[in-house]
LOLO-396053 format. One line per 3 residues: number of its first residue (from 1); their letters; for each residue x, y, z of N, C-alpha, C, CB. Coordinates in steps of 0.001 Angstrom, whole numbers, plus 500000, padded with zeros to 6 digits. Glycine has a CB too. Example, Ala and Ser with C-alpha at 12.3 -4.5 7.8 and 13.67 -1.06 7.14 Angstrom:
# residues 2
1> AS> 513190 494310 507800 512300 495500 507800 513200 496700 507800 511308 495527 509046 | 512850 497750 507080 513670 498940 507140 512900 500030 507870 514084 499402 505725 $
This chain:
# residues 199
1> MTR> 221843 328398 700673 221905 328469 698860 222681 326640 698392 223472 330300 698183 | 221974 325632 697823 223272 325240 697176 223662 325122 696130 223605 324437 697373 | 224091 324873 695146 225082 324781 694232 224036 324525 693437 226306 323851 694348 $
4> VSA> 223499 323893 692627 222336 323577 691755 221141 325370 692073 221468 321605 692523 | 221021 325193 693729 219923 326851 693127 220928 327971 693083 218407 327568 694498 | 222036 328327 693377 222803 329253 692442 223530 329300 691505 223326 329731 692788 $
7> LLL> 223178 328222 690783 223574 328251 689261 222787 328996 688643 223576 327024 688545 | 221315 327650 689161 220192 328308 688154 219680 329493 689027 218802 327169 687689 | 219533 330773 689392 219733 332304 689851 220767 332740 688839 220308 332544 691531 $
10> LAV> 222021 332359 689036 222748 333404 687788 222060 332450 686705 224888 333556 687650 | 221963 331576 685799 221554 331314 684579 219833 332200 684285 221578 329532 684520 | 219335 332363 685518 217863 332686 685453 218295 334026 685136 216802 332434 686818 $
13> LAW> 219160 335260 685801 219567 336504 685836 219839 336827 684580 220568 336732 686654 | 220624 335335 683604 221023 336203 682819 219485 336374 681517 222662 335598 682260 | 218984 336290 681775 217640 336963 681125 216570 338209 681394 216877 336056 681167 $
16> SGL> 217685 338954 682631 217334 340010 682601 216486 341693 681788 218065 339852 682845 | 217374 340926 680558 217212 341943 679497 216500 341482 678892 218150 342386 678756 | 215299 341039 679112 213987 340566 678592 213121 342010 678750 213316 339133 679554 $
19> ASA> 213016 343142 680149 212124 343607 680072 212104 344804 680113 211563 343201 680622 | 212756 344878 678217 212805 346529 677856 211671 347402 677631 213479 346751 676656 | 210251 345905 676857 208729 346920 676850 208164 346974 677668 207685 346739 676117 $
22> EKA> 208644 346541 678710 207938 346388 680296 208522 347027 681038 207878 345110 681007 | 209071 348221 681610 210625 348762 682164 210557 347899 683852 210733 351086 682327 | 208726 348287 684416 209182 347350 685669 209883 346030 685607 208064 347004 686382 $
25> DRN> 209487 344894 684728 210068 343434 684661 211500 343825 684941 209847 342544 683122 | 212465 344765 684690 213374 344730 685396 214092 344857 686854 213584 345118 684927 | 212916 344837 688081 213076 344463 689294 212161 343501 689843 213100 345469 689975 $
28> KPM> 211976 342799 689058 211012 341594 688940 211555 340459 689620 210727 341178 687487 | 211354 339384 690215 212172 338246 690394 212093 337383 689394 211928 337598 691500 | 212655 336422 689177 212529 335852 687399 212690 334520 688507 214120 336333 685639 $
31> NVE> 211548 333108 687539 211666 332053 687480 211361 331369 686785 211494 331766 688056 | 212038 330236 687285 212859 328997 685565 212182 327180 685888 215745 328752 685770 | 211422 327095 685797 210763 325273 685864 211203 324758 684877 209082 324878 685770 $
34> SDA> 211928 323581 684944 212050 322788 683568 212303 321378 684231 213420 323351 682410 | 212207 320272 683109 213012 319477 683569 214245 318794 684119 212874 319322 683282 | 214997 319747 683330 216705 320010 683960 217471 320691 683108 217642 318661 684218 $
37> LRY> 218553 320823 683924 219201 322203 684092 220784 321848 683561 219105 322824 685880 | 221779 322396 681929 223183 322191 682344 223749 323560 682545 224029 321363 681284 | 224467 323200 683526 225048 325267 683403 226659 324942 683372 224568 326723 685401 $
40> DDL> 227629 325678 682469 228584 325993 681708 229477 327132 682382 228015 326326 680441 | 229400 326700 683789 230673 328495 684531 231924 329007 683318 232209 327798 686536 | 232400 328317 682831 233177 329083 681512 232719 329566 680799 233814 328582 680725 $
43> KQS> 231377 329024 679589 230793 329619 678763 230055 330715 678888 230289 328967 678343 | 229709 330624 680865 228809 331959 680544 227372 331533 680097 229502 332913 679262 | 227256 329742 679916 225940 329236 679734 225311 328561 680209 225745 328882 679042 $
46> SIF> 223665 328280 680267 222545 328220 680453 221928 326981 679963 222091 329243 680036 | 221621 325853 679870 220549 325064 679255 219648 324650 679745 220801 324209 678796 | 218176 325363 680090 216979 323831 680260 216683 323490 679445 215697 323745 680823 $
49> TGR> 216190 322072 679723 214973 321365 679016 214230 320993 679310 214958 320649 678498 | 213234 320859 678981 211748 319467 679237 210875 320535 680144 212271 317444 680525 | 209652 320895 679127 208702 322218 679249 208804 322728 680396 207260 322050 679058 $
52> VVL> 210406 323566 679599 210529 324818 679699 210212 325961 680342 210368 324976 679095 | 209095 326833 681632 208498 327863 681467 209233 328604 682239 207226 327851 681656 | 209202 330128 681502 210125 331055 682117 209158 332465 682287 211585 331257 681093 $
55> TKG> 209167 332585 683814 208511 333630 684136 209204 335318 684544 207832 333025 685165 | 209239 336458 684366 209645 337588 685409 208752 339237 685201 211498 337832 685138 | 207903 339332 685395 206843 339917 685543 206030 340028 684747 206962 340751 685848 $
58> TIL> 206049 340949 684080 205198 340192 682585 205733 339417 682000 204841 340936 681431 | 206869 339218 681471 206988 338398 681078 207077 336634 680746 207253 338883 681113 | 206465 336563 679827 206290 334419 680232 207031 334436 678759 203953 333167 680334 $
61> IRG> 207852 332745 678442 208883 332548 678097 208667 330904 678617 209975 333594 678633 | 207814 330316 677438 207648 328267 676364 208010 328007 676176 207297 327488 675398 | 209013 326863 675959 209525 325955 675138 209502 324844 675445 210523 326121 674850 $
64> AQI> 210308 323596 674818 211084 322557 674981 212729 322696 675862 211182 322134 673537 | 213253 323884 675099 213636 324243 675768 214290 325289 675612 213940 323593 676135 | 214997 325899 676519 216387 327663 676744 217288 327199 677301 216055 329248 677872 $
67> DVR> 217990 328073 676000 219485 328244 676239 219772 329578 676435 220346 327749 675135 | 220869 330096 677319 221222 331181 677386 222727 331750 677396 220624 331434 678254 | 222940 332624 677258 224501 333336 677426 224931 334585 677885 225088 333441 676316 $
70> QDA> 225880 334404 677996 226163 336318 678962 227965 336240 678459 225867 336349 681806 | 227494 337714 677626 228877 337651 676923 229908 338724 677917 228703 338258 675082 | 230773 339047 677709 231942 339801 678774 231478 341151 679269 233476 340125 677989 $
73> EGY> 229921 341472 678486 229649 343129 678420 228604 343123 679322 229187 343890 676884 | 227832 341479 679323 227168 341702 680414 225458 341620 679436 227790 343338 681308 | 225624 341403 678172 224644 341631 677316 224187 339775 677486 225238 342438 675619 $
76> QFG> 222342 339465 677100 222232 338277 676966 221873 338085 675992 221706 337740 677652 | 221851 336819 676136 221498 336031 674344 221145 335157 674801 222613 335594 673061 | 218920 334509 674346 218971 333484 674669 217668 333016 672437 218281 333334 676852 $
79> LVT> 218163 331873 673532 217385 330625 672348 216833 330218 672987 217988 329465 671547 | 215275 329678 671998 214463 329295 672563 213601 328450 671864 214033 330149 673055 | 213390 326836 671809 213386 326051 671046 211966 325207 671637 214797 325429 670940 $
82> AEP> 210975 324725 670117 209878 324334 670730 209903 322910 670489 208679 325026 670292 | 209006 322542 671412 208671 320414 671207 208981 320289 669487 206195 319645 671611 | 209212 319005 669175 208689 318657 667945 207146 318866 667770 209042 317294 667717 $
85> GKL> 206974 319935 666472 205131 319974 665988 204556 320973 667072 204089 318131 666188 | 205325 321596 667442 204711 322788 668490 205012 324154 668034 205351 322705 670031 | 205227 325305 668543 205855 326518 668725 206490 326768 670646 204537 327707 668147 $
88> AFY> 207317 327675 670358 207449 328244 671770 207333 329412 671471 208647 328008 672605 | 206301 329521 672920 206003 331782 673078 206465 332195 673992 204417 332642 673356 | 206426 333402 673587 206908 334977 674187 205903 335686 674516 207672 335931 673228 $
91> RQK> 205211 336427 675765 205086 337350 675694 204756 337863 676949 204497 337491 674834 | 205005 339354 676821 205004 340512 677335 204080 341651 677093 206007 340830 677135 | 203902 342447 678484 203039 343556 678710 203998 344780 677507 202968 344003 680723 $
94> REG> 203449 345993 677602 203874 347110 676598 204313 348059 677567 202692 347728 675555 | 205555 349321 677608 205266 349751 678933 204530 350525 678618 206176 350198 679801 | 203448 350618 680257 202707 352335 679975 200803 352281 679362 203938 353291 678218 $
97> LDE> 200868 351052 678841 199407 350757 677990 198837 349460 678900 199685 350234 676008 | 198175 349252 678090 197170 348359 678584 197723 347193 676501 194881 349542 679020 | 198199 347163 676679 198726 346245 675862 199422 344998 675728 199172 346688 675480 $
100> FIE> 199768 343635 675139 200427 342494 675240 200590 342438 674282 200073 341499 675727 | 202581 342386 673218 202876 342182 672763 203127 340113 672699 203448 343242 672865 | 202558 339258 672216 202871 338369 672163 203363 337166 670790 202110 338279 672841 $
103> GEG> 203928 335704 671076 204419 335843 669430 204429 334461 669972 205975 336833 668598 | 204645 333978 668964 205343 332382 668860 205954 331858 667149 203850 331099 669372 | 206881 330504 667316 207853 329921 666269 208021 328520 666737 209329 330716 666157 $
106> ETI> 209249 328338 665265 209646 326783 666081 210820 327022 667206 210368 325472 664818 | 210950 328480 666787 212850 329187 667356 212232 330511 668114 214391 329915 665550 | 212261 330305 669001 212681 331943 668824 214045 332569 669903 211088 332940 669289 $
109> EYD> 214675 333597 669057 215360 334151 669334 215607 335531 670470 215473 334132 668406 | 216725 335998 671371 215924 337078 671971 217813 337883 672228 214566 336475 673737 | 217628 339169 671831 219172 339126 672150 219061 340437 672767 220368 338968 670822 $
112> SRA> 219904 341442 673590 219905 341940 674818 220558 343193 674801 220453 341079 675714 | 221237 343026 673747 221841 344248 672708 221480 345161 672355 222078 344107 671730 | 221116 344133 671132 219461 344652 670408 218231 345516 670575 218770 343798 670369 $
115> DTV> 218188 344450 671732 216675 344904 671773 215969 344385 671723 216198 345503 671180 | 216014 342909 670664 214819 342482 669868 214795 341097 670799 215026 342329 667955 | 213476 340866 669781 212955 339543 669603 212844 338898 668242 211736 339543 670127 $
118> KFI> 213361 337453 668221 212814 337192 666736 212456 335273 666629 214342 337804 665392 | 210833 335914 666208 210818 334667 665778 210472 333988 664836 210483 334248 666288 | 211022 332334 664733 211321 332038 663438 210663 330265 662848 213082 332231 663443 $
121> SKA> 209905 330689 661618 210267 329449 661068 207974 328947 661817 212414 328440 662112 | 207594 329466 661193 205854 329081 661156 205400 330573 662715 205428 326465 661906 | 205952 331809 662721 205715 332994 662732 205107 333398 663110 205651 333400 662170 $
124> QLR> 204631 333611 664544 203298 334367 664446 203292 335413 665781 201896 333195 664479 | 202879 336358 665244 202667 338105 666340 201371 338515 666521 203324 339679 665596 | 201115 338620 668298 199928 339392 668154 200317 340712 668680 198696 338784 668876 $
127> RYQ> 198963 341255 668780 198984 342153 669982 197701 342584 670494 199723 343333 669710 | 197218 342386 671720 196491 342126 672584 195765 344126 673262 197580 340974 673665 | 194768 344286 673471 194387 345597 673542 193410 345301 675290 193351 346153 671825 $
130> GAT> 194294 345178 675676 193468 344934 677221 193407 343141 676465 191311 346184 677654 | 191998 342471 676518 192151 341060 676164 191316 341118 675310 191976 339979 677105 | 191755 342129 674738 191129 341716 672347 192329 342037 672026 189600 343097 670991 $
133> LND> 191860 340953 670912 192972 340956 669974 192888 341756 669096 193214 339910 669399 | 194027 342424 668555 194106 344216 667722 194769 343317 666645 195354 345992 668566 | 195580 343104 666540 196642 343013 665541 197475 340919 665788 198028 344732 666091 $
136> EMT> 197571 340885 664409 197827 340092 664404 198822 339130 662905 196745 339941 664896 | 199757 338993 662795 200655 338857 661380 201715 336923 661722 202214 340880 661318 | 201235 336638 660031 202148 336038 660518 203369 335724 659019 201392 334723 661344 $
139> GAV> 204772 335200 659276 205188 334761 658627 206562 333761 658805 205105 335614 658053 | 207254 333698 657776 208829 333356 658060 208471 333183 658972 210071 334153 657959 | 209615 334642 658717 210771 334628 660416 209510 336532 660595 213994 334960 660012 $
142> ILY> 209607 336402 661995 209026 338544 662782 210327 338793 663286 207478 338858 664665 | 210621 340052 662813 211366 339985 664330 211039 341196 664893 213059 339825 664375 | 210866 341714 666303 210470 343023 666738 211386 343604 667529 209294 343038 667390 $
145> NNT> 211152 344480 667354 212448 345425 668198 211622 346087 669801 213074 347220 666857 | 211945 345855 671345 211243 346440 672130 211711 348054 672746 211120 345432 673063 | 212059 348815 671476 213261 349889 671419 211952 350553 671121 214816 349889 670264 $
148> TDV> 212206 350320 670037 210953 351275 669352 209796 350540 669082 211311 351950 667927 | 209719 349415 669240 207867 348559 668591 207327 349134 667352 206271 348896 669782 | 208605 348230 666635 208217 347777 665029 209006 346808 665005 208471 348787 663702 $
151> FTI> 208060 346441 663775 208690 344917 663507 208927 344866 662063 207647 343585 663944 | 209208 343687 661728 209503 343413 660391 208894 341961 660109 211088 343520 660131 | 208561 341412 659180 208144 340420 658609 208889 339962 657817 207199 340544 658170 $
154> DGA> 209011 338673 657559 209189 337827 655903 208989 337043 655739 210074 337561 655229 | 208539 336866 655159 207380 336098 654507 208029 334590 652687 206131 337952 653811 | 209440 334643 652766 210168 334285 651645 210044 332886 652015 211641 334914 651427 $
157> HAK> 209672 332385 653144 210370 330996 652923 208178 330403 652680 211832 330145 654944 | 208083 329647 651888 207005 328689 651326 206550 327632 652430 207601 327874 650001 | 208006 327579 652824 207178 325720 653877 207145 326521 655232 208687 323597 654165 $
160> SAP> 207162 328149 655608 207372 327994 656754 205669 328923 656995 209054 328571 657315 | 205365 329370 655707 203959 330606 656006 203741 330253 654723 204141 332588 656424 | 202188 329723 654921 201119 329710 653493 201416 330386 652413 199780 330258 653684 $
163> GGR> 202255 329976 651220 203053 330582 649602 202761 330943 650295 203080 330779 648038 | 204127 331332 650997 205009 332277 651171 204688 334114 651546 205664 332045 649947 | 203964 333879 651541 202830 334855 652185 203571 335660 653520 201326 333814 652783 $
166> VRA> 203191 336606 653716 202845 337862 654576 201506 337575 655087 202854 339300 653751 | 200729 337542 656122 199503 337777 657004 199444 338527 657720 199125 337024 657645 | 198754 339697 657608 198634 340766 659054 196893 340980 658905 199782 342736 658886 $
169> MLT> 196666 341446 659884 194963 341741 660111 195790 343042 661665 193455 339553 660831 | 195351 344798 661197 195759 345115 662135 194289 346455 662012 197540 345344 662144 | 194083 346569 663277 193133 347072 663981 193085 347991 663930 193013 346909 664904 $
172> PKP> 192506 349601 663841 192772 351159 663068 192413 351576 664800 191356 351924 661302 | 193701 352403 664498 193712 353003 666326 191985 353933 666878 195449 354684 666457 | 191064 353763 667781 190034 354408 667708 190035 355720 667463 189484 354213 668588 $
175> DAA> 189248 357035 667257 188876 357897 667167 189012 358893 667762 188240 357725 667079 | 189438 359708 668311 189965 360020 670314 188865 361059 670030 192125 360832 671087 | 188270 361968 668846 186883 362839 668877 185692 361850 669034 186642 363763 667407 $
178> AAT> 185679 360566 668320 184366 359766 668442 184850 358797 669763 183906 358790 666830 | 185455 358894 670700 185409 357745 671537 185084 359177 672602 186970 356449 671692 | 184649 360160 672556 184858 361233 673577 183039 361088 673868 185693 363038 672879 $
181> PKP> 182479 361293 674845 181300 360719 674780 180205 362025 674793 181178 359637 676000 | 179786 362965 674253 179362 363887 673963 177690 364115 674389 179757 363899 672726 | 178143 365115 675476 176836 365971 675600 174963 365580 675477 177138 366898 674506 $
184> NGT> 174310 365096 675653 173204 364524 674947 172209 366055 675824 172775 362395 675390 | 172027 367291 676358 171632 367602 676900 171256 368176 678101 171574 367310 676623 | 171242 366826 679103 170372 367186 680080 172130 367757 681099 169038 365566 680741 $
187> TLR> 171920 368727 681599 172970 369101 683023 172585 368503 684158 173030 370650 683501 | 172983 368354 685224 173661 367459 686347 173691 368693 687058 175209 366545 686097 | 172972 369244 688134 173155 370501 689063 173207 369834 690345 171933 371684 689006 $
190> ATT> 173861 370825 691302 174260 370714 692684 172725 370529 693275 175204 372125 693292 | 172777 370292 694999 172133 370006 695439 172319 369574 697344 171874 369315 694466 | 172193 370506 698042 172157 370073 699391 171446 369053 700084 171893 370923 699939 $
193> TLG> 170413 368819 699644 169161 367777 700231 169469 366440 699086 167130 368638 700021 | 168851 365524 699465 168449 364433 699684 167124 364141 698375 168069 364445 701290 | 166037 365249 699090 164922 364751 697926 165087 365616 696675 163249 364925 698456 $
196> GEK> 165006 366728 696640 165568 367353 695005 164586 368051 695927 165417 366698 692991 | 164018 368650 694319 162776 369698 694290 161817 369418 694896 162223 369990 693157 | 161033 370333 695529 159703 369776 695696 158662 369875 694797 159229 370205 696691 $
199> K> 158115 369479 694728 156803 369667 693605 155234 370106 693838 156594 368332 693006 $
């Protein structure tokens, strides 16, 4: 393994904490593509720059730059920065559900100690059920907690959110009784012949 490959692997492993929402992601290999990498062994930090794409299981992160550092206790912290005029992107599947959480912001911060993702400036958060958009929120800052599935939105900065307000579209969960099909009076019976009854 070359020195650059070893450094890249170490830097990539620093993002393993992003797997809290979908537990199976923890054991998936991580891949990072970028135009350049700067690794500092003393500071335990890596800086990927230039059209960065990070994948690990169901996790997908895109940005112009991703800075990753690890503390002495092994917790990872990441900062994703967008290209000027664009937004950085994060997406991950929710544990045990056919749902995805995805968000965007000019900056995205990840804290594996707190297991949170923060979308900063022009922040957006969406929840998809399968391929269907269920919920969508916008604001200046959105903090999503992977452990509790709780999010908070701050709309205080008028520069980041139109009118300085939080915007939300929330879809109600389907009623379990309404979702269960009701019998229409026709019943099926078992038969041992292919032709059915003779008439």
